[in-house]
C-alpha angles and dihedrals in degrees: 000000000000125000090249092054092048093048091050089055094044098095091053091045091053091048092049091062094224120151101264092191087076095049109123094229092055090052090064104028119070093184095057091041089055090047092054091047090051093048091049090050092049091049092050093048093046090059088060095054097078122022113229109246134176116241115266119265088252090066091054090046091053091049092049091048092051091050092047092051091056131218098294095055093041092054093048092049091066098263111118121208120223 
């Protein structure tokens, strides 16, 4: 497998969740192995940028109110349904 072929498959390989360290191409290609290490590091660091938070209770209250009002009242209040 060439580096180009491997790199074209890389998104699917990441999504599959397989252990890329054991991929045959990475065993013989230092450049692609370094690329995968860099991408893993970037993905780990990106998770730290914004803490995952649940929406505030006010958001859920607004959703519940909109659902309780029904479609007719929601459309007349300026919120259009799609």
